[in-house]
C-alpha positions as CSV (number, residue, x, y, z in Angstrom):
1,M,0.0,0.0,0.0
2,T,1.4,3.4,-1.0
3,R,1.6,6.0,1.7
4,I,1.9,9.7,0.9
5,I,2.4,12.5,3.3
6,S,0.6,15.7,2.3
7,D,1.0,19.3,3.4
8,N,-0.5,21.1,6.3
9,N,-3.2,23.0,4.4
10,V,-6.6,21.3,5.0
11,L,-8.1,22.2,1.6
12,A,-5.0,21.2,-0.3
13,H,-4.8,17.9,1.7
14,E,-8.4,17.1,1.0
15,G,-8.1,18.0,-2.7
16,L,-5.0,15.9,-3.1
17,T,-6.5,13.0,-1.3
18,H,-9.6,13.0,-3.5
19,T,-7.5,13.3,-6.7
20,L,-5.1,10.5,-5.8
21,K,-7.8,8.1,-4.5
22,S,-9.9,8.6,-7.6
23,I,-7.0,7.0,-9.5
24,H,-5.5,4.6,-6.9
25,S,-8.1,3.7,-4.3
26,D,-5.6,1.7,-2.2
27,I,-3.4,4.8,-1.5
28,E,-3.2,5.7,2.2
29,I,-2.4,9.4,2.8
30,L,-1.0,10.5,6.1
31,Y,-1.7,14.0,7.3
32,I,0.9,16.4,8.5
33,T,0.1,19.4,10.8
34,D,3.6,20.7,11.5
35,R,7.3,19.7,11.3
36,T,7.0,17.5,14.5
37,S,4.2,15.4,13.0
38,A,6.1,15.2,9.7
39,L,9.1,13.7,11.5
40,N,6.9,11.5,13.7
41,Q,5.0,10.1,10.7
42,L,8.3,9.3,8.9
43,E,9.7,7.6,11.9
44,S,6.6,5.6,12.6
45,H,6.0,4.3,9.1
46,S,8.9,2.6,7.4
47,D,6.8,1.9,4.2
48,I,6.2,5.4,3.1
49,D,6.8,5.6,-0.7
50,I,6.9,9.3,-1.2
51,L,6.7,12.5,0.7
52,L,4.8,15.6,-0.5
53,L,5.9,18.5,1.7
54,D,4.8,22.1,1.9
55,L,7.9,24.2,2.5
56,Q,5.9,26.6,4.7
57,I,4.6,23.9,7.0
58,S,6.0,25.9,9.9
59,D,5.0,29.3,8.5
60,K,8.4,29.8,6.9
61,N,10.5,28.3,4.1
62,D,11.7,25.4,6.3
63,F,14.8,24.3,4.4
64,D,16.3,22.8,7.6
65,L,13.4,20.4,7.8
66,L,13.8,19.4,4.2
67,I,17.5,18.8,4.6
68,N,16.9,16.8,7.8
69,I,14.3,14.6,6.0
70,C,16.4,14.1,2.9
71,N,19.5,13.1,5.0
72,T,17.7,11.0,7.6
73,Y,15.2,9.3,5.3
74,S,17.1,9.2,2.1
75,D,15.2,6.1,0.8
76,T,12.0,8.1,0.8
77,P,11.9,10.6,-2.1
78,A,10.6,14.0,-1.2
79,I,8.7,16.4,-3.5
80,V,8.1,19.9,-2.3
81,I,4.8,21.4,-3.2
82,S,4.8,25.2,-2.8
83,G,3.2,28.4,-3.8
84,E,6.6,29.9,-4.3
85,D,7.5,30.5,-7.9
86,Q,11.0,31.8,-7.6
87,P,13.6,29.8,-9.6
88,L,16.2,30.3,-6.9
89,I,13.8,28.7,-4.3
90,M,13.2,25.8,-6.6
91,R,17.0,25.3,-7.2
92,K,17.6,25.4,-3.4
93,V,15.0,22.8,-2.8
94,I,16.6,20.5,-5.3
95,D,20.1,21.2,-3.9
96,C,18.7,20.3,-0.4
97,G,18.1,16.8,-1.7
98,A,14.4,16.9,-2.8
99,S,13.4,14.7,-5.8
100,G,11.2,17.4,-7.2
101,F,9.4,20.7,-6.9
102,I,5.8,21.2,-7.9
103,P,4.4,24.7,-7.9
104,K,0.9,24.8,-6.5
105,S,-0.3,26.5,-9.7
106,S,0.5,23.2,-11.6
107,T,-2.3,21.2,-13.1
108,I,-3.4,17.8,-11.7
109,E,-1.9,16.1,-14.7
110,V,1.5,17.7,-14.0
111,L,1.2,16.7,-10.3
112,L,0.4,13.1,-11.1
113,N,3.1,12.8,-13.8
114,A,5.7,14.3,-11.4
115,I,4.8,11.8,-8.7
116,K,5.0,8.9,-11.1
117,L,8.4,10.1,-12.4
118,V,9.8,10.4,-8.8
119,C,8.3,7.0,-7.8
120,N,10.2,5.5,-10.8
121,G,13.5,7.0,-9.6
122,G,13.5,10.2,-11.6
123,T,13.7,13.9,-10.5
124,Y,10.9,16.3,-11.5
125,I,12.2,19.8,-12.3
126,P,9.5,22.3,-13.3
127,P,10.0,24.4,-16.4
128,E,9.7,27.6,-14.3
129,M,13.0,26.7,-12.7
130,F,14.8,27.8,-15.9
131,T,13.2,31.2,-16.3
132,S,14.6,34.4,-14.8
133,R,17.4,34.5,-12.3
134,P,19.5,37.3,-10.7
135,E,21.5,39.1,-13.4
136,N,25.1,38.0,-13.9
137,T,25.1,35.3,-11.2
138,D,24.2,31.7,-10.9
139,I,23.2,29.7,-7.8
140,N,26.9,29.3,-6.9
141,N,27.7,33.0,-7.4
142,H,29.7,32.4,-10.6
143,S,29.6,34.8,-13.5
144,I,26.8,33.8,-15.9
145,P,28.6,34.6,-19.1
146,S,31.7,32.6,-18.1
147,V,29.6,29.6,-17.0
148,I,27.6,29.6,-20.3
149,T,30.8,29.8,-22.3
150,E,32.4,26.9,-20.5
151,T,29.2,24.9,-20.7
152,K,29.0,25.3,-24.4
153,K,32.7,24.3,-24.8
154,A,31.9,21.2,-22.7
155,A,28.8,20.4,-24.8
156,N,30.9,20.4,-28.0
157,K,32.9,17.6,-26.5
158,L,29.9,15.3,-25.9
159,T,29.5,12.2,-27.9
160,R,26.2,11.7,-29.7
161,R,25.1,9.2,-27.1
162,Q,26.1,11.5,-24.3
163,T,24.1,14.2,-25.8
164,D,21.1,11.9,-26.0
165,V,21.5,10.9,-22.4
166,L,21.8,14.5,-21.3
167,E,18.5,15.3,-23.1
168,L,16.8,12.5,-21.1
169,L,18.4,13.7,-17.9
170,S,16.8,17.0,-18.5
171,R,13.4,15.3,-18.5
172,G,14.1,13.8,-15.1
173,M,14.4,10.3,-16.4
174,S,16.1,7.7,-14.2
175,N,19.1,5.6,-15.3
176,R,16.8,2.6,-15.7
177,D,14.4,4.5,-18.0
178,I,17.3,5.9,-20.1
179,A,18.7,2.4,-20.4
180,N,15.4,1.1,-21.6
181,T,15.0,3.9,-24.0
182,F,18.3,3.3,-25.7
183,D,18.4,-0.5,-25.1
184,L,21.5,-0.1,-22.9
185,S,22.6,-1.6,-19.6
186,E,22.2,0.6,-16.5
187,N,25.9,0.4,-15.9
188,T,26.5,1.9,-19.4
189,V,24.1,4.7,-18.6
190,K,25.8,5.3,-15.3
191,A,29.1,5.6,-17.1
192,H,27.7,8.1,-19.6
193,V,26.2,10.2,-16.7
194,A,29.6,10.1,-14.9
195,S,31.4,11.3,-18.0
196,I,28.9,14.1,-18.5
197,L,29.2,15.3,-15.0
198,K,33.0,15.2,-15.2
199,L,33.0,17.1,-18.6
200,F,30.7,19.8,-17.2
201,N,32.5,19.9,-13.8
202,A,29.1,19.4,-12.2
203,E,28.5,17.8,-8.8
204,N,25.2,16.1,-9.7
205,R,22.6,15.5,-12.4
206,T,20.5,18.6,-11.4
207,E,23.4,20.9,-11.7
208,V,24.4,19.7,-15.1
209,V,20.8,20.0,-16.3
210,V,20.6,23.6,-15.0
211,M,23.9,24.5,-16.7
212,A,22.7,23.0,-20.0
213,H,19.4,24.8,-19.9
214,N,21.1,28.1,-19.1
215,A,23.4,27.6,-22.0
216,C,20.5,26.7,-24.3
217,I,22.1,23.5,-25.5
218,L,19.1,21.3,-24.9
219,N,16.2,20.6,-27.2
220,T,13.7,20.1,-24.4
């Protein structure tokens, strides 16, 4: 039985419960009222499949709670659902270890597809994350022009297969899904991903996707 923890807004919780149960009647949704109950639910239920967390569960953007959850319960993927629409907030959420960010303005279809993607091992990154950002700086305070130039140079060194893998990484696909798409082994995909990260000097999949989007080298 799938267990999903929702946010602390009663109307949002009831709406989400109705939507998910209309599709999967066997889903059990656990209700969070504050950060304490969130941690208690995670500690009490070892079979939680996914966490849907409102960043403002404690009336502020609680990144400390998110980091704590992602570090302590790393086997439970966390998706932040928030009314915030600032790209820097979205990036920080992903950097904290979340497996996705869903703006509350998203459609039900986007919500369900994002949950399915994350449950299958992927990461959901909303298109809004790649819109505006502070002029001349990126999330690591590097110069935007220099980062874009270096990213484009790195992109020119990609093999055709690495370029294909990067495109699917940008869609949040897991190594398994990428392997199935190209009829490759997961180990081969892991090797391609590692090569891409090294080439772009990126620490993780999310960072390399952000870099690629900012440099406009992706078709997605």
